[in-house]
MARKOLDREN-505871 format. One line per field, with one value per residue: residue number from 1; residue in three letters; x, y, z of N, C-alpha, C in turn. Coordinates in Angstrom, 2 decimals, m for minus. Atoms other than C-alpha are relative to their C-alpha. Last residue first. Layout:
# residues N
num <- (NUM,...);
residuo <- (ALA,...);
n_xx <- (X,...);
n_yy <- (Y,...);
n_zz <- (Z,...);
ca_xx <- (X,...);
ca_yy <- (Y,...);
ca_zz <- (Z,...);
c_xx <- (X,...);
c_yy <- (Y,...);
c_zz <- (Z,...);
# end
This chain:
# residues 89
num <- (89,88,87,86,85,84,83,82,81,80,79,78,77,76,75,74,73,72,71,70,69,68,67,66,65,64,63,62,61,60,59,58,57,56,55,54,53,52,51,50,49,48,47,46,45,44,43,42,41,40,39,38,37,36,35,34,33,32,31,30,29,28,27,26,25,24,23,22,21,20,19,18,17,16,15,14,13,12,11,10,9,8,7,6,5,4,3,2,1);
residuo <- (ALA,SER,ALA,GLY,GLY,VAL,ARG,ALA,ARG,VAL,GLU,ALA,LEU,LEU,ARG,ARG,GLY,GLU,ASP,VAL,CYS,GLU,ASN,ALA,VAL,ALA,ASN,SER,VAL,PRO,VAL,GLY,ARG,TYR,GLY,MET,GLN,ASN,ARG,ALA,LYS,ARG,PHE,ALA,ASP,LEU,VAL,ALA,VAL,ARG,ALA,ALA,PRO,VAL,GLY,ILE,THR,LYS,PRO,LEU,ALA,GLN,ILE,VAL,LEU,GLN,HIS,HIS,GLY,PRO,GLU,SER,THR,ALA,PRO,ARG,TYR,GLY,HIS,SER,ARG,MET,ALA,ALA,LEU,ALA,ALA,GLN,MET);
n_xx <- (m0.43,m0.99,0.50,m0.01,1.22,0.84,m0.08,0.32,1.42,0.77,m0.13,0.79,1.41,0.33,m0.03,1.20,1.16,0.08,0.36,1.41,0.77,m0.01,0.88,1.39,0.37,0.05,1.28,0.04,0.29,0.84,m0.79,m0.12,m1.36,m0.55,0.92,0.50,m1.15,m0.40,1.03,m0.23,m1.20,0.37,0.80,m0.95,m0.62,0.99,0.15,m1.23,0.12,0.83,m0.79,m0.94,m1.32,m1.01,m0.95,0.44,1.36,1.01,m0.06,0.61,1.04,m0.63,m0.60,1.10,0.71,m0.87,m0.02,1.20,m0.23,m0.89,m1.34,m0.70,m0.54,0.05,m1.27,m0.04,m1.10,0.35,m0.30,0.93,1.28,m0.18,m0.23,1.29,0.81,m0.53,0.43,1.43,0.18);
n_yy <- (m0.86,m1.01,m1.38,m0.76,m0.73,0.84,1.45,0.29,m0.30,1.03,1.26,m0.15,0.04,1.38,0.72,m0.41,0.54,1.42,0.10,m0.38,1.08,1.11,m0.39,0.04,1.41,0.53,m0.40,m1.33,0.17,m0.95,m0.47,m1.44,m0.38,0.83,0.31,m1.21,m0.68,0.76,m0.23,m1.35,0.05,0.74,m0.93,m0.96,0.65,0.01,m1.38,m0.34,0.64,m0.91,m1.21,0.24,0.51,m1.05,m0.11,m0.99,m0.48,1.05,0.51,m0.87,0.72,0.90,m0.80,m0.64,1.01,0.35,m1.19,m0.03,0.01,m1.03,0.49,0.24,m1.25,0.10,0.26,m0.79,0.28,1.02,1.31,0.16,0.51,1.39,0.81,0.10,0.95,1.32,0.28,0.31,1.30);
n_zz <- (m1.13,0.35,0.05,m1.24,m0.34,m0.87,0.27,1.40,0.24,m0.71,0.75,1.23,m0.38,m0.28,1.28,0.75,m0.69,0.34,1.42,0.12,m0.60,0.97,1.11,m0.48,m0.09,1.37,0.59,0.62,1.43,0.72,1.13,0.00,m0.35,m1.07,m1.09,m0.64,m0.62,m1.19,m1.02,m0.52,m0.86,m1.20,m0.82,m0.56,m1.15,m1.08,m0.45,m0.71,m1.32,m0.81,m0.28,m1.10,0.38,m0.17,1.10,0.99,m0.25,0.16,1.37,1.01,0.74,0.95,1.08,0.73,0.79,1.12,0.86,0.83,1.44,0.53,0.34,m1.26,m0.51,m1.46,m0.68,m1.22,m0.93,m0.98,0.60,1.12,m0.52,m0.43,1.21,0.68,m0.76,0.32,1.38,m0.02,m0.60);
ca_xx <- (m20.63,m22.49,m24.22,m22.99,m22.13,m19.44,m17.38,m18.22,m18.34,m15.00,m13.46,m14.80,m13.44,m10.05,m9.84,m10.89,m8.29,m5.63,m6.34,m6.32,m3.01,m1.48,m2.55,m1.01,2.20,2.41,1.54,4.48,3.97,5.54,6.84,4.96,5.62,2.13,0.00,2.65,4.51,1.22,m0.01,3.26,2.90,m0.65,0.50,3.23,0.55,m1.43,1.66,2.43,m1.19,m0.73,2.17,0.18,m2.63,m6.09,m8.45,m11.46,m11.39,m8.41,m6.01,m7.34,m6.44,m3.16,m5.06,m7.29,m4.34,m2.28,m5.13,m5.64,m2.04,m2.58,m5.63,m8.72,m9.96,m10.34,m10.90,m14.39,m14.78,m18.06,m16.87,m18.52,m16.67,m13.34,m14.34,m15.80,m12.53,m10.56,m12.79,m12.32,m8.54);
ca_yy <- (m75.65,m78.04,m81.08,m84.53,m86.79,m89.45,m88.23,m84.51,m84.15,m85.91,m83.68,m80.50,m81.64,m82.35,m78.87,m77.25,m79.24,m78.44,m74.71,m74.95,m76.82,m74.31,m71.51,m73.26,m73.86,m70.19,m69.04,m71.03,m73.97,m73.84,m76.99,m77.25,m80.96,m82.48,m80.07,m78.49,m81.68,m83.49,m80.75,m80.89,m84.67,m84.32,m81.62,m83.99,m86.66,m84.32,m83.71,m87.43,m88.10,m85.59,m87.57,m90.81,m89.52,m89.12,m91.73,m91.28,m94.24,m96.25,m93.33,m91.74,m94.71,m93.10,m90.23,m92.55,m94.72,m91.73,m90.49,m94.03,m94.35,m95.32,m97.50,m96.20,m94.66,m98.10,m97.14,m97.57,m98.80,m98.92,m97.10,m93.86,m94.32,m93.96,m90.80,m89.31,m90.09,m88.33,m85.28,m85.42,m85.65);
ca_zz <- (12.88,10.60,11.96,11.14,8.27,7.96,5.04,4.90,8.68,9.04,6.38,8.01,11.38,9.83,8.31,11.58,13.48,10.91,11.28,15.07,15.01,12.63,14.98,17.99,16.06,15.08,18.60,19.90,22.23,25.70,27.42,30.72,31.11,31.14,29.16,26.98,26.20,25.62,23.28,21.35,21.00,19.68,17.25,16.01,15.59,13.36,11.22,10.98,10.07,7.25,5.81,6.17,3.96,5.56,4.11,6.37,8.77,7.54,6.99,10.20,12.41,13.51,15.09,17.14,18.17,19.33,21.52,22.85,23.93,27.54,28.22,30.03,26.80,25.26,21.64,20.26,16.72,14.80,11.68,12.79,16.07,14.31,12.45,15.65,17.45,14.73,15.14,18.92,18.60);
c_xx <- (m0.80,0.28,1.10,m0.47,0.14,m1.29,m0.96,m0.06,m0.41,m1.48,m0.81,0.04,m0.90,m1.48,m0.42,m0.11,m1.30,m1.21,m0.15,m0.47,m1.51,m0.86,m0.07,m0.98,m1.44,m0.42,m0.16,m1.39,m0.11,m0.14,m0.88,0.85,0.22,1.40,0.62,m0.81,m0.44,1.17,0.34,m1.00,0.28,1.17,m0.43,m0.74,1.04,0.57,m0.96,m0.06,1.23,m0.22,m0.79,0.82,0.95,1.37,1.01,1.03,m0.48,m1.42,m1.07,0.16,m0.61,m1.00,0.60,0.55,m1.08,m0.70,0.83,m0.08,m1.24,0.13,0.87,1.43,0.71,0.66,m0.20,1.30,m0.05,1.09,m0.24,0.20,m1.02,m1.33,0.11,0.13,m1.37,m0.78,0.47,m0.53,m1.47);
c_yy <- (1.27,0.89,0.95,1.40,0.75,0.70,m0.83,m1.51,m0.36,0.23,m1.12,m1.29,0.10,m0.15,m1.46,m0.75,0.35,m0.66,m1.46,m0.13,0.29,m1.16,m1.08,0.36,m0.14,m1.46,m0.56,0.30,1.40,m0.35,0.95,0.57,1.51,0.39,m0.71,m0.33,1.25,0.67,m0.74,0.33,1.37,m0.04,m0.68,1.04,0.91,m0.65,0.06,1.42,0.33,m0.57,0.97,1.24,m0.10,m0.58,1.13,0.27,0.99,0.54,m1.06,m0.47,0.83,m0.83,m0.92,0.81,0.63,m0.99,m0.29,1.24,0.11,m0.14,1.14,m0.49,m0.16,1.24,m0.06,m0.27,0.95,m0.36,m1.14,m1.32,m0.19,m0.60,m1.47,m0.86,m0.19,m1.09,m1.38,m0.29,m0.38);
c_zz <- (0.04,1.20,m0.39,m0.23,1.30,0.41,0.83,m0.26,m1.41,m0.24,0.65,m0.82,m1.23,0.36,0.21,m1.32,m0.71,0.66,m0.43,m1.44,m0.12,0.50,m1.07,m1.11,0.47,0.01,m1.40,m0.54,m0.59,m1.49,m0.82,m1.11,0.01,0.46,1.18,1.24,0.74,0.72,1.28,1.11,0.62,0.98,1.30,0.86,0.66,1.26,1.18,0.55,0.83,1.39,0.87,0.36,1.20,m0.37,0.09,m1.09,m1.05,0.12,m0.28,m1.44,m1.12,m0.79,m1.06,m1.19,m0.87,m0.92,m1.26,m0.88,m0.86,m1.51,m0.50,m0.23,1.33,0.59,1.52,0.72,1.18,0.98,1.00,m0.73,m1.11,0.45,0.37,m1.27,m0.65,0.74,m0.43,m1.40,m0.03);
# end
C-alpha cells in the first residue's frame, strides 16, 4: 500500500485518507501511475482484502499467502523506486 501511495504521490495525486476506500483506490491506480498490469492489480487487491479480513475480522492468513504478499510488496517497491526514484533499501 505504501509503495502504491508513493507511486500515486509522485504523479501529484493525494488520496483523501479520511475517506473509506483509499487503500483500494491507491492500488487500483497502479496501471496509471507505474503501468502495473490489471491482472497483477487484482492480485495486489486480493492481498489488501486478506489483510482487511485479518485485521478487522480476525480471519487468519496462511504463511504461504503472507509470504506471497511480502514478495509482491518487495517487487512493487523495487518497481516504484525504478520508475519514480528514491533511496535504495
